[in-house]
C-alpha positions as CSV (number, residue, x, y, z in Angstrom):
1,M,-8.6,-11.7,23.1
2,T,-5.5,-10.1,24.6
3,A,-4.5,-6.5,24.2
4,S,-1.9,-7.5,21.6
5,Q,-4.7,-9.0,19.5
6,Q,-7.0,-6.0,19.7
7,L,-8.8,-5.2,16.6
8,P,-8.9,-3.2,14.4
9,R,-5.2,-3.0,13.6
10,L,-3.8,0.1,12.0
11,G,-1.9,-0.1,8.7
12,A,-0.5,2.3,6.2
13,S,0.1,2.1,2.5
14,A,1.8,4.2,-0.2
15,C,0.3,5.0,-3.7
16,V,3.4,6.2,-5.5
17,W,3.6,7.5,-9.1
18,K,6.4,7.9,-11.5
19,D,6.1,8.9,-15.2
20,G,2.3,8.2,-15.1
21,K,2.7,4.7,-13.7
22,V,1.8,3.5,-10.2
23,L,4.1,1.2,-8.1
24,L,2.5,-2.1,-7.2
25,V,3.8,-5.1,-5.3
26,Q,2.7,-8.7,-5.5
27,R,2.1,-10.0,-2.0
28,A,4.3,-12.8,-0.6
29,K,2.0,-13.2,2.5
30,P,-1.7,-14.1,2.6
31,P,-3.6,-13.2,0.6
32,L,-0.7,-14.5,-1.4
33,G,-0.3,-13.4,-5.0
34,L,-2.6,-10.5,-5.0
35,W,-1.4,-7.1,-6.2
36,S,-1.3,-4.3,-3.7
37,L,0.2,-1.0,-2.7
38,P,3.3,-1.2,-0.6
39,G,2.3,-1.1,3.0
40,G,2.0,-2.8,6.4
41,H,1.4,-2.3,10.1
42,V,1.9,1.0,11.9
43,E,4.3,0.4,14.8
44,F,3.9,1.9,18.3
45,G,5.0,5.6,18.4
46,E,5.1,5.8,14.6
47,T,2.8,8.1,12.5
48,A,0.8,6.5,9.8
49,V,2.7,8.5,7.1
50,A,6.0,7.5,8.5
51,A,4.9,3.9,8.5
52,A,3.8,4.2,4.8
53,Q,7.3,5.6,4.0
54,R,9.1,2.9,5.9
55,E,7.0,0.1,4.4
56,L,7.5,1.5,0.9
57,L,11.2,1.4,1.3
58,E,11.2,-2.0,2.9
59,E,9.0,-3.7,0.3
60,S,10.3,-2.0,-2.8
61,G,13.5,0.0,-2.3
62,V,11.7,3.2,-3.3
63,T,11.3,6.5,-1.5
64,A,8.6,9.1,-2.3
65,D,7.1,12.4,-1.2
66,L,3.9,11.2,0.3
67,A,2.1,14.6,0.2
68,E,-1.6,13.5,-0.1
69,F,-3.8,11.6,2.3
70,V,-5.7,9.4,-0.1
71,G,-8.1,7.8,2.4
72,L,-8.8,5.3,5.1
73,Y,-9.7,1.9,3.9
74,E,-11.1,-0.9,6.0
75,I,-10.7,-4.7,5.5
76,I,-13.0,-6.8,7.7
77,R,-13.0,-10.6,7.4
78,E,-14.9,-13.2,9.4
79,E,-12.6,-16.2,8.9
80,P,-10.0,-15.9,10.2
81,P,-11.3,-12.9,12.2
82,S,-9.4,-9.7,11.2
83,H,-10.1,-6.0,10.9
84,Y,-7.6,-3.6,9.4
85,A,-7.9,0.2,9.0
86,I,-5.4,1.3,6.4
87,A,-4.3,4.9,6.0
88,C,-3.2,5.4,2.4
89,Y,-0.9,8.2,1.3
90,G,-0.2,9.2,-2.3
91,G,2.8,11.0,-3.8
92,M,5.5,11.1,-6.4
93,W,8.6,8.9,-6.6
94,R,11.8,10.5,-5.2
95,S,14.4,7.7,-5.6
96,G,15.1,4.0,-5.8
97,A,14.6,1.3,-8.4
98,A,11.6,-0.8,-7.7
99,Q,12.8,-4.2,-6.4
100,A,10.8,-6.7,-4.5
101,S,12.0,-7.3,-0.9
102,S,10.5,-8.1,2.5
103,D,6.8,-9.0,2.0
104,A,6.7,-8.7,-1.8
105,V,7.3,-11.3,-4.5
106,E,7.5,-8.6,-7.2
107,A,7.5,-4.8,-7.4
108,R,6.6,-3.2,-10.7
109,W,5.6,0.2,-12.1
110,M,2.3,-0.2,-14.1
111,A,0.4,2.1,-16.4
112,P,-3.4,2.5,-15.6
113,A,-4.2,0.6,-18.8
114,E,-2.4,-2.5,-17.4
115,L,-4.4,-2.7,-14.2
116,D,-7.6,-4.3,-15.5
117,S,-6.0,-7.8,-15.8
118,L,-4.7,-7.9,-12.2
119,D,-6.1,-9.5,-9.1
120,F,-6.0,-6.8,-6.3
121,A,-6.2,-6.9,-2.6
122,P,-9.3,-5.2,-1.3
123,N,-9.7,-1.4,-1.8
124,V,-6.5,-1.1,-4.0
125,R,-8.4,-0.1,-7.2
126,E,-10.3,2.6,-5.3
127,A,-7.1,4.0,-3.7
128,I,-5.3,4.1,-7.0
129,A,-8.2,6.0,-8.7
130,R,-8.5,8.5,-5.8
131,A,-4.7,9.1,-5.7
132,W,-4.8,9.7,-9.5
133,T,-7.4,12.4,-9.0
134,L,-5.7,14.0,-5.9
135,L,-2.3,14.2,-7.6
136,G,-3.9,15.9,-10.6
137,F,-3.3,13.4,-13.4
């Protein structure tokens, strides 16, 4: 394994709320089709919260005040071998209409009652629930 393949990889995600609904994106990359929070890799020299804000804008066209650290979530897979540590930040919508771009097939605001029928990427349900509590809903 080379230094560029070192594991775990650091990622960041954004759990953004508007009018009691959370912003979700449907993944265009493996695991394809799962619903997730907007997010991706943290680049060298970038803070995790800055990465969450950048990925949010790139994937959905939305900006937000990411005021709360929701948690650190790990995804470890044996095949193919991968290990991600994802720093999740929560906050309120600031601007932009949710539109899928970049790594997303679809971007949509969803009420908590709509979430039960969705297939989520790992840890997303837990992050949404924790953000809901931290943001005082």
